[in-house]
N, C-alpha and C positions, 0 to 999 in steps of 0.2 A: 386676396392673393390666390391666384389659380395655380394648381399644380398640374403640369403636363403629365398625361398618362404615359407610363413607361411602355415601350414597345415590347410585346410578347410574341415570341416565336410560336406560330400556331403548331399544334401537335397533329392536327388532321388537315386533309386537303380541303379545298373550297367547298366540296359537297359534304364534308364531314364524315366520309365513309372510309377513308384510307389513311393510315398513319403516314406521316412525312419523315419518319426516322431514317429510312434508308437514303433519302435525298440529302438530309442533313449530314449523315455520317460520311457520305461521299465527298463532302466539302471540308472535312476535318483534315488538317495537315498530316497528323500522325497516321491516319487511315490511308491517305493518298500515298504517303511515302512507303508504308508497309505493302500496299498492293501494287506498287509500280512495277515490281519484277514478277508479279503473279504468284508469289509465295509469301508466307508469313513465318519468319524465323522466331526462335525462342525469345530473343531480345526485344523484338517488336511486340510480341504478345505480352511480355513482362511490362513494357512501357505502357501499353494500353491498359493493362490491369492496374498499374500505378495511378493512371489518370482517373480511372473509375473509383478506386479506393479513396483518392483525395477528394473527389466530389461527394462521395458518400459520407466521409468524415465531416465535410463542411455542411452538408444539408441535413443529415439525420438529426443532429441536436436541435434544429429549428422546427421540427415537426411535432405537433401534439400527438398523443397516442393514437387517436382515431385516424388522423391523416397519415401517420406513420404506417399503419396497417394497410391503408389504401395504396400508398406509394410502394410498399413492399410487394403487394399483389401485382401492381402495375409493372414493376421491374421483373417479376417472375414471368408474367404473361408476355411481356415484351421480349424477354430472353427466349422463351419458347417460340414466339412468332419469328424472331430473327433466325433461329435454327431452321424452322420449317420453311421460311422464305428462301433461305440460302439453298437448302436441300431441293426445293421445288425448282429453283433457277438452274441448279446443276443438272437435274433430271431433264429439264427442257432443252439444255444444251447438248445432251447426249444424243448421238445419232439414233434414229428410230429403226434403222434396218438391222436385220440379224446377219451375222457372218455365216456364210455357208461355204464350208471348206471341203 
């Protein structure tokens, strides 16, 4: 009896050099709804936090201590990367000319 290998969503691009997280996040319904008007209100942020907490509660008990530490570090590094990526994109979108009044 053969078992079909479950599909795994790749974490990195085809070259293995860039995380695919931003591409996947852009496909999430809650994210798309929150970003549709160009702002994130308190309720949208709370809803996203609730989704994160629910996933953490489901996944954390399944991890052995060593893997738990690695996933914890991954989550922290990913959070830092997301903040840096967003900040970088915002700076790229800012006009480069100085106002001379």
